[in-house]
C-alpha positions as CSV (number, residue, x, y, z in Angstrom):
1,X,-0.2,0.1,0.1
2,X,2.7,2.3,0.8
3,X,4.4,1.3,-2.5
4,X,1.5,2.1,-4.3
5,X,0.9,5.7,-2.6
6,X,4.7,6.4,-3.0
7,X,4.3,5.4,-6.8
8,X,1.4,7.8,-7.3
9,X,3.1,10.7,-5.4
10,X,6.2,10.3,-8.1
11,X,3.8,10.5,-10.9
12,X,2.1,13.5,-9.7
13,X,5.2,15.4,-8.9
14,X,6.3,14.3,-12.3
15,X,3.1,15.8,-14.2
16,X,3.4,18.6,-11.4
17,X,6.8,19.7,-12.9
18,X,5.7,18.9,-16.6
19,X,3.1,21.3,-16.1
20,X,5.2,23.9,-14.4
21,X,7.5,23.9,-17.3
22,X,4.9,23.9,-19.7
23,X,3.2,27.0,-18.0
24,X,6.8,28.7,-17.8
25,X,7.5,27.7,-21.4
26,X,4.4,29.4,-22.1
27,X,5.1,32.5,-20.0
28,X,8.6,32.7,-21.5
29,X,7.3,32.5,-25.0
30,X,4.8,35.4,-24.5
31,X,7.2,37.7,-22.5
32,X,9.6,36.9,-25.8
33,X,7.2,37.8,-28.2
34,X,6.2,41.6,-28.9
35,X,4.2,43.6,-31.6
36,X,6.0,45.7,-34.0
37,X,6.2,49.4,-33.9
38,X,3.9,51.3,-35.7
39,X,4.5,54.0,-38.6
40,X,5.7,57.4,-36.9
41,X,7.2,60.3,-38.1
42,X,10.8,60.3,-38.5
43,X,11.7,63.5,-36.5
44,X,9.5,62.2,-33.5
45,X,10.7,58.7,-32.9
46,X,13.4,56.4,-34.6
47,X,11.7,53.4,-35.4
48,X,13.6,50.5,-33.6
49,X,14.2,47.9,-36.7
50,X,15.5,44.5,-35.8
51,X,15.8,43.5,-39.6
52,X,17.4,40.2,-40.2
53,X,19.5,39.7,-43.4
54,X,18.3,37.2,-45.7
55,X,20.4,34.0,-46.5
56,X,20.1,34.7,-50.0
57,X,23.2,36.3,-51.5
58,X,21.0,39.5,-52.8
59,X,19.1,40.5,-49.9
60,X,22.0,40.1,-47.7
61,X,23.4,43.8,-49.0
62,X,19.9,45.4,-48.0
63,X,19.0,44.9,-44.5
64,X,20.2,47.8,-42.6
65,X,19.4,50.9,-44.0
66,X,16.2,50.1,-45.4
67,X,14.1,50.3,-42.4
68,X,14.9,53.8,-40.9
69,X,14.3,55.8,-44.1
70,X,11.1,54.0,-44.8
71,X,9.0,56.7,-46.7
72,X,6.0,58.4,-44.3
73,X,2.8,57.6,-45.2
74,X,1.6,60.3,-47.9
75,X,-2.4,59.7,-46.9
76,X,-2.0,62.1,-44.1
77,X,-1.3,62.3,-40.3
78,X,-4.3,61.3,-38.5
79,X,-5.2,59.0,-35.6
80,X,-5.0,55.2,-36.4
81,X,-7.7,52.6,-35.9
82,X,-6.8,50.5,-32.4
83,X,-5.0,47.4,-33.0
84,X,-4.5,47.7,-36.9
85,X,-1.3,46.8,-38.7
86,X,-0.4,47.1,-42.2
87,X,2.1,44.9,-44.1
88,X,3.6,44.4,-47.5
89,X,4.4,40.8,-48.4
90,X,6.5,40.1,-51.2
91,X,7.5,36.6,-53.3
92,X,11.0,37.2,-54.7
93,X,12.0,35.1,-57.8
94,X,15.6,34.6,-57.4
95,X,16.3,34.3,-61.1
96,X,14.8,37.4,-62.3
97,X,15.0,39.4,-59.2
98,X,11.4,40.6,-60.0
99,X,8.6,40.5,-57.3
100,X,6.0,38.5,-59.1
101,X,4.0,37.9,-56.1
102,X,2.7,41.2,-54.3
103,X,0.3,41.3,-51.0
104,X,-0.7,44.3,-49.4
105,X,-2.5,43.5,-45.8
106,X,-4.2,44.8,-43.0
107,X,-4.5,42.9,-39.7
108,X,-6.7,44.0,-37.0
109,X,-5.5,42.3,-33.9
110,X,-8.5,43.7,-31.9
111,X,-11.3,41.9,-34.1
112,X,-8.9,39.2,-35.2
113,X,-9.3,39.8,-38.9
114,X,-6.7,39.9,-41.7
115,X,-7.6,41.2,-45.1
116,X,-4.7,40.5,-47.9
117,X,-5.0,42.1,-51.5
118,X,-2.9,40.8,-54.3
119,X,-1.2,43.5,-56.8
120,X,-1.0,42.0,-59.9
121,X,2.6,41.8,-60.9
122,X,1.9,43.7,-64.3
123,X,0.3,46.7,-62.6
124,X,1.3,50.1,-64.4
125,X,3.4,52.6,-62.1
126,X,3.2,56.3,-63.0
127,X,7.0,56.6,-63.9
128,X,8.8,57.7,-66.8
129,X,10.6,54.5,-67.9
130,X,10.5,51.8,-70.9
131,X,8.8,49.1,-68.8
132,X,6.3,50.2,-66.1
133,X,5.7,47.1,-64.2
134,X,5.5,47.0,-60.5
135,X,7.2,43.8,-60.5
136,X,10.0,45.3,-62.1
137,X,10.7,48.3,-59.5
138,X,12.6,46.0,-56.9
139,X,15.1,44.5,-59.5
140,X,15.4,48.0,-61.1
141,X,16.1,49.6,-57.8
142,X,19.0,47.0,-57.4
143,X,20.5,47.3,-60.7
144,X,21.0,51.3,-60.1
145,X,22.5,50.9,-56.8
146,X,19.4,50.9,-54.5
147,X,18.2,48.4,-51.9
148,X,15.2,47.4,-53.7
149,X,12.5,47.6,-50.9
150,X,12.6,51.4,-50.5
151,X,11.7,51.7,-54.3
152,X,8.8,49.2,-54.0
153,X,7.5,50.7,-50.6
154,X,7.2,54.1,-52.5
155,X,5.2,52.7,-55.2
156,X,2.8,50.7,-52.9
157,X,2.6,54.2,-51.1
158,X,1.4,55.5,-54.3
159,X,-0.7,52.9,-55.3
160,X,-2.6,52.6,-51.8
161,X,-2.1,56.3,-50.3
162,X,-0.2,54.8,-47.0
163,X,3.3,53.0,-46.5
164,X,2.7,50.0,-44.8
165,X,4.0,49.5,-41.2
166,X,6.0,46.0,-42.0
167,X,7.2,44.2,-44.9
168,X,8.8,41.1,-45.7
169,X,10.5,39.7,-49.0
170,X,10.1,35.7,-49.0
171,X,12.3,33.7,-51.4
172,X,11.4,30.6,-53.0
173,X,13.6,28.3,-50.8
174,X,12.2,29.8,-47.6
175,X,8.6,29.0,-49.2
176,X,9.6,25.4,-49.7
177,X,11.3,25.0,-46.1
178,X,8.0,26.5,-44.3
179,X,5.5,24.2,-46.3
180,X,7.7,21.3,-45.5
181,X,8.0,22.5,-41.5
182,X,4.1,22.7,-41.5
183,X,4.2,18.9,-42.8
184,X,3.0,19.8,-46.2
185,X,-0.6,21.3,-47.4
186,X,-3.7,19.5,-48.3
187,X,-5.1,21.0,-51.4
188,X,-7.4,20.8,-54.3
189,X,-5.5,21.4,-57.2
190,X,-8.0,23.1,-60.0
191,X,-6.5,21.8,-63.2
192,X,-3.5,19.6,-64.7
193,X,-0.2,21.2,-64.3
194,X,3.4,20.6,-65.6
195,X,5.8,22.9,-64.5
196,X,9.8,23.1,-65.3
197,X,11.8,24.8,-62.9
198,X,15.5,25.7,-63.8
199,X,18.2,26.6,-61.3
200,X,15.6,27.7,-58.5
201,X,17.0,25.2,-56.0
202,X,20.5,25.0,-57.8
203,X,19.3,22.3,-60.3
204,X,16.6,21.7,-62.6
205,X,13.4,19.6,-62.2
206,X,10.1,18.8,-63.5
207,X,6.7,19.0,-61.6
208,X,3.7,17.3,-62.5
209,X,0.3,17.8,-60.6
210,X,-2.7,16.0,-61.4
211,X,-6.1,17.5,-60.9
212,X,-7.9,16.6,-57.3
213,X,-7.3,16.6,-53.8
214,X,-3.8,15.9,-52.6
215,X,-1.0,16.4,-50.1
216,X,1.4,18.9,-51.3
217,X,4.9,19.1,-50.0
218,X,7.1,22.4,-50.5
219,X,8.6,21.8,-54.2
220,X,5.1,20.8,-55.5
221,X,3.7,23.6,-53.6
222,X,6.0,25.9,-55.0
223,X,4.9,24.7,-58.4
224,X,1.3,25.3,-57.9
225,X,1.7,28.9,-56.8
226,X,4.4,29.8,-59.7
227,X,2.0,28.0,-62.5
228,X,0.6,30.6,-64.7
229,X,0.7,29.3,-68.6
230,X,-2.4,27.1,-68.5
231,X,-5.0,29.8,-67.0
232,X,-7.0,31.6,-69.8
233,X,-6.8,34.7,-67.5
234,X,-3.0,34.6,-67.2
235,X,-1.9,36.2,-64.1
236,X,-5.4,36.7,-62.5
237,X,-5.8,33.1,-62.7
238,X,-2.7,32.4,-60.8
239,X,-3.5,34.7,-58.2
240,X,-6.8,33.0,-57.4
241,X,-4.9,29.8,-57.0
242,X,-2.6,31.4,-54.5
243,X,-5.3,32.9,-52.7
244,X,-7.2,29.4,-52.4
245,X,-3.6,27.9,-51.6
246,X,-2.9,30.4,-48.8
247,X,-6.1,30.0,-47.3
248,X,-5.7,26.2,-47.1
249,X,-2.3,26.9,-45.3
250,X,-4.0,29.4,-42.5
251,X,-6.8,26.9,-41.9
252,X,-4.2,24.4,-41.3
253,X,-1.8,26.5,-39.2
254,X,-4.8,27.8,-37.1
255,X,-6.0,24.2,-36.6
256,X,-2.5,22.9,-35.1
257,X,-2.5,26.0,-32.8
258,X,0.9,24.8,-31.4
259,X,3.1,27.4,-30.0
260,X,6.2,25.7,-30.4
261,X,5.6,24.6,-33.8
262,X,4.8,28.4,-34.5
263,X,8.2,29.3,-32.8
264,X,10.1,26.7,-35.4
265,X,8.3,28.7,-38.4
266,X,8.9,31.7,-36.5
267,X,12.8,31.2,-36.6
268,X,12.6,29.9,-40.2
269,X,11.0,33.2,-41.5
270,X,13.5,35.3,-39.1
271,X,16.8,33.7,-40.4
272,X,15.7,34.0,-44.2
273,X,13.2,37.0,-44.8
274,X,14.4,40.5,-45.4
275,X,12.2,42.5,-43.3
276,X,11.8,44.9,-40.7
277,X,10.3,42.7,-38.2
278,X,12.4,40.8,-35.5
279,X,11.8,37.2,-34.9
280,X,9.9,38.0,-31.6
281,X,7.6,40.2,-33.8
282,X,6.7,37.8,-36.3
283,X,6.0,35.4,-33.5
284,X,3.5,37.7,-32.0
285,X,1.8,37.9,-35.4
286,X,1.5,34.1,-35.6
287,X,0.2,34.1,-32.4
288,X,-2.4,36.5,-33.3
289,X,-3.2,34.6,-36.5
290,X,-3.7,31.7,-34.5
291,X,-6.6,33.2,-32.7
292,X,-8.2,34.3,-35.8
293,X,-11.0,32.0,-37.5
294,X,-11.0,30.9,-41.0
295,X,-13.8,32.8,-41.9
296,X,-12.2,36.0,-40.9
297,X,-9.4,35.8,-43.1
298,X,-10.0,37.6,-46.6
299,X,-8.6,37.4,-50.1
300,X,-9.0,39.8,-52.7
301,X,-7.4,41.3,-55.9
302,X,-6.9,44.9,-56.9
303,X,-9.8,45.7,-59.4
304,X,-7.8,46.3,-62.8
305,X,-8.0,45.3,-66.6
306,X,-5.1,44.1,-68.7
307,X,-4.3,46.5,-71.6
308,X,-1.3,46.6,-73.9
309,X,1.1,49.6,-74.1
310,X,4.2,49.9,-76.2
311,X,3.8,46.2,-77.1
312,X,3.9,45.3,-73.1
313,X,0.8,44.0,-71.2
314,X,-0.3,46.1,-68.1
315,X,-2.7,45.7,-65.3
316,X,-4.5,49.3,-65.1
317,X,-6.5,50.1,-61.9
318,X,-10.4,50.4,-61.8
319,X,-9.8,53.4,-59.9
320,X,-13.2,53.9,-58.0
321,X,-13.4,50.2,-57.3
322,X,-9.8,50.3,-56.2
323,X,-10.2,53.3,-53.9
324,X,-13.5,51.7,-52.3
325,X,-11.3,48.4,-51.8
326,X,-8.4,50.4,-50.0
327,X,-10.8,52.3,-47.6
328,X,-12.6,49.0,-46.8
329,X,-9.9,46.6,-46.6
330,X,-6.5,48.1,-46.1
331,X,-6.9,51.9,-44.8
332,X,-5.3,52.0,-41.1
333,X,-6.4,55.6,-40.7
334,X,-10.1,56.7,-39.0
335,X,-9.9,59.3,-42.1
336,X,-10.6,57.8,-45.5
337,X,-8.2,57.9,-48.5
338,X,-9.1,60.0,-51.5
339,X,-7.9,59.7,-55.0
340,X,-5.3,62.8,-54.6
341,X,-3.3,60.8,-51.9
342,X,-2.5,58.3,-54.4
343,X,-0.5,58.7,-57.6
344,X,-1.6,55.9,-60.1
345,X,-2.3,55.6,-63.7
346,X,-6.0,54.9,-64.5
347,X,-8.2,54.6,-67.6
348,X,-11.4,56.9,-67.8
349,X,-13.0,55.4,-70.3
350,X,-11.3,57.4,-73.1
351,X,-7.9,58.2,-72.0
352,X,-5.1,57.4,-69.2
353,X,-5.0,59.9,-66.5
354,X,-3.0,60.3,-63.5
355,X,-4.5,60.8,-60.1
356,X,-2.0,63.7,-59.6
357,X,-3.2,65.4,-62.7
358,X,-0.3,64.5,-65.0
359,X,1.2,61.3,-66.4
360,X,5.0,60.8,-66.0
361,X,6.1,60.4,-69.5
362,X,3.1,60.9,-71.3
363,X,4.6,60.1,-74.7
364,X,4.1,56.5,-73.4
365,X,0.2,56.8,-73.8
366,X,0.1,58.7,-77.1
367,X,-0.4,55.6,-79.5
368,X,-2.1,53.3,-76.6
369,X,-3.8,49.9,-78.2
370,X,-7.3,49.8,-76.6
371,X,-7.3,46.2,-76.8
372,X,-8.4,44.7,-73.3
373,X,-6.9,41.2,-72.5
374,X,-8.3,40.2,-69.2
375,X,-9.7,41.7,-66.2
376,X,-9.7,41.1,-62.4
377,X,-13.6,41.3,-62.5
378,X,-15.2,37.6,-62.5
379,X,-17.6,38.9,-65.7
380,X,-14.9,40.4,-67.6
381,X,-16.8,41.5,-70.6
382,X,-16.4,45.5,-71.2
383,X,-16.3,44.7,-75.0
384,X,-19.3,43.3,-74.7
385,X,-21.0,46.2,-72.8
386,X,-19.8,48.6,-75.6
387,X,-21.9,46.5,-78.3
388,X,-25.4,47.0,-76.8
389,X,-24.8,50.6,-76.4
390,X,-24.6,50.6,-80.2
391,X,-28.0,48.9,-80.4
392,X,-29.9,51.9,-79.8
393,X,-28.4,53.7,-82.6
394,X,-30.8,51.7,-85.2
395,X,-33.6,53.0,-82.9
396,X,-32.8,56.2,-84.1
397,X,-33.5,55.3,-87.9
398,X,-37.3,55.3,-87.2
399,X,-37.0,58.8,-86.1
400,X,-37.8,60.2,-89.4
401,X,-41.1,58.5,-89.5
402,X,-42.2,60.1,-86.3
403,X,-41.0,63.5,-87.8
404,X,-43.4,62.8,-90.9
405,X,-46.4,61.7,-88.8
406,X,-46.8,64.9,-87.0
407,X,-47.4,66.7,-90.1
408,X,-50.9,65.6,-90.5
409,X,-51.5,67.7,-93.6
410,X,-49.5,65.2,-95.6
411,X,-52.5,64.4,-97.7
412,X,-52.4,68.1,-98.9
413,X,-48.9,67.4,-99.9
414,X,-49.7,64.6,-101.6
415,X,-51.5,66.6,-104.1
416,X,-48.6,68.4,-105.4
417,X,-46.4,65.6,-105.1
418,X,-48.3,62.7,-107.0
419,X,-45.6,61.1,-108.5
420,X,-44.1,58.4,-105.9
421,X,-40.8,58.1,-107.7
422,X,-40.0,61.7,-106.3
423,X,-39.1,60.6,-102.6
424,X,-35.6,61.1,-103.4
425,X,-34.1,64.9,-103.8
426,X,-36.0,65.9,-106.6
427,X,-38.8,66.8,-104.2
428,X,-36.7,69.7,-103.4
429,X,-37.3,71.6,-106.3
430,X,-41.0,71.4,-106.7
431,X,-40.7,73.5,-103.1
432,X,-42.0,76.5,-105.1
433,X,-45.1,74.5,-105.3
434,X,-45.8,75.7,-101.7
435,X,-47.5,78.5,-102.9
436,X,-50.3,76.7,-105.0
437,X,-51.5,76.0,-101.1
438,X,-54.9,77.1,-101.8
439,X,-55.1,73.8,-103.9
440,X,-55.4,72.2,-100.3
441,X,-59.3,72.4,-100.4
442,X,-59.4,69.7,-102.9
443,X,-59.1,67.2,-100.2
444,X,-61.2,64.6,-101.8
445,X,-58.0,63.2,-103.5
446,X,-56.7,62.4,-100.1
447,X,-58.1,58.9,-100.2
448,X,-55.7,57.9,-102.3
449,X,-52.8,58.8,-99.7
450,X,-53.4,55.3,-97.6
451,X,-51.9,53.4,-100.8
452,X,-49.0,55.7,-100.8
453,X,-47.2,54.7,-97.1
454,X,-43.7,55.3,-98.6
455,X,-44.3,58.9,-99.6
456,X,-44.5,60.4,-96.4
457,X,-40.7,60.4,-96.2
458,X,-40.4,62.7,-99.4
459,X,-43.2,65.1,-98.3
460,X,-41.8,66.4,-95.2
461,X,-39.8,69.1,-97.3
462,X,-43.1,69.6,-99.5
463,X,-45.3,69.5,-96.3
464,X,-43.4,71.7,-94.1
465,X,-43.2,74.2,-96.8
466,X,-47.1,74.0,-97.2
467,X,-47.4,74.4,-93.0
468,X,-45.4,77.4,-93.6
469,X,-47.4,79.1,-96.1
470,X,-50.5,78.3,-93.9
471,X,-49.3,80.1,-91.3
């Protein structure tokens, strides 16, 4: 009996010790993580930045100088919504240096709601360059001696009216490693995909994805998110698939709800991201994410249409739809953002224009091709809208008939114009016959009028002249 009690005591002590360790670990984790600093004026407070250089050769040259001179939001100085953070998430292609995946997000840590908006890679910028795509801004800055991220933040500021509080540039290697750390992701592949990747991981490889539900590891997930050629809508189709995959990842991560697991992912990100967040900041965001519900994580795409300019394809924003989306889904301020807080190019239905009242390098739009090749709208039928608009035109053809009908004295006109072959212009010379208006009394000859329905179109001139004579 004593031995049994002793055994139970030992078990209780062990369980108690484990419980204390678990509680202590959780407390230590909560003390370790911390929220990031919000945007502030440079002359008021110097942002505390704990940027961790990326393991990739390109980003390593960028970490230190970028966060401190972060551009101040062009929107305005105003009170911010409580507990709201904005962020810029970028997927970097190491091969080309372009940022083919760009998302701007708002994380409400009070309501625990996340909005992420994709910016199409071909979005046009208001800059005087030969190629004006937003996905070339980062690489172009590096080529000219810049750090890449500052120039991209400036373009995002022009596009949204504010500068995001946080940014993170993710490369393909890190993406693959995170998916593998999560143990893979279950996803319903929308269609058959064949993807050839070259030198992304230091070698070449081929990935085949069959349509349907399957478990994707890092390599297959990378192929899914980069695949584009098979979609009829091109980049818009790829963005939709990326949204569905990110939603699946978020759902799986939320279900795991595992702090040690979250810390492992946070450490991977902290060691490989080009960011102005510390590992503790990342861990804080991840814990906030685990408090969200799946239905509170929303994805959308900047409203835009694809147009050709100077031989290049561009995504041109639908200004008013985009302005509504910015204020409803992204704006961290209490005051609405207006179009003049932005500096973007849009199409007003007849011409290209800029929200600042000018187009930088207006020569680029002088011989614009109005052909539309795609749209973020589900019903992308702008051309079909124009066709029905032309259908009312034929309705104007019967207009002459009504003009003739009011002249109910046409029977009188029929007397001076008994010849039906005169509907053309020859009827104009007989205009002088207007004086013989007195002949109007012989109305009895009016009965034959019904047999001449086609004559009304010619008589207007004669009829009108007679009317004037009668007046």
